[in-house]
N, C-alpha and C positions, 0 to 999 in steps of 0.2 A: 628434377619436376615436382616443384612445389605446393606443399599441403596446402590443399582449404580447408576451413576453419567456419563449423557458421556460429556465432552468440551463442547462451550460454541463454536459455531461461529458463528463469526458477520458479515460474507457476507449475510449470508443475513434477516438481516436488514437494510442494506443500499441501500437505491432504488432509492435517489432524487440527484441532481447535489448540491446539498443543502447536503444533511448527508455525498457526500464523500467529503464536503470541510468542511465536521464541522471536518472529522474522522482529519484531513489530515492535519489540521490547530491547535490540540491541542493535537498529536503528534511532530510536528512544534517548538511551541512553549514549549517540554520540550527540546529536542535537544536528544534526546537519538538514535542514527543511531536507534539500532535492535528495539530497537520500532517504528523506523519509517519505515525502512524498513518490519517491520510484518505485520503495519499498509498498506506500500503501497496494499502489494500481498491481507491483508482482502478487501481494495479493487478493489486487478486485481478478485483477489474469484467471489466481487461482482456481477463484469460485463463479467464473460467468461476468465479463462486459454487458450481456448485457439484459441478464440478470439484473446485477447490481443496477444497468443505467432503470430500468424497471422499478421495482423499489425508489429508488434516489428519484424518482422525478430528472432526470437530467438525461444527455443526449450523451450517445456510445463514447461521440468521439471527443466529447469535455467531456468526459471525466479518462480517459483515453490520454487529452492536451494537459490537464490539472493532476493527474498522475503522474507523467511521465516525473526524469529527473530533469527537464529543464520547464514544467510548471511548477504553479503554484496557486496551488488551490486554495478557498476561502474558509473563512468560520465553518463556513453554512455549508460545504461540498460535504467539506474536511466530515462537518460532524454527520450527517448523510451517509456520505459511505464509512460511518465507522459504526455508526445502527447499520444498515445496512448486513454488512455484515458479521451481525449477532455480536461488535464488542463494547468494553464496556469501556471508558480512563478515569482511571484515579490520577490523585495526585500526591505525595507526599514529601515532607523536608528532602529541603536536597542534603545530600551530606555535608560534614564543617569539612574543610579543606587543610 
């Protein structure tokens, strides 16, 4: 008999602001845009997509689409989500190679 598995949804493991920061810092460090969108979507789901939709003025469907691994959120959407999650972005010089 084959073992049946379900995909792991990490949104259930993100509980604190430090968890959120850790997840997003890790994907930003890697720099893959689809991973960043997907991680932001995972964080958004951990906080409640309906609530986030209300706070951003975007529909749940639009957020799910933009914040998926296949998504490509606009800068406007990205900034609205960051603000609704009570996050701030900072910029620092890249380390020299």
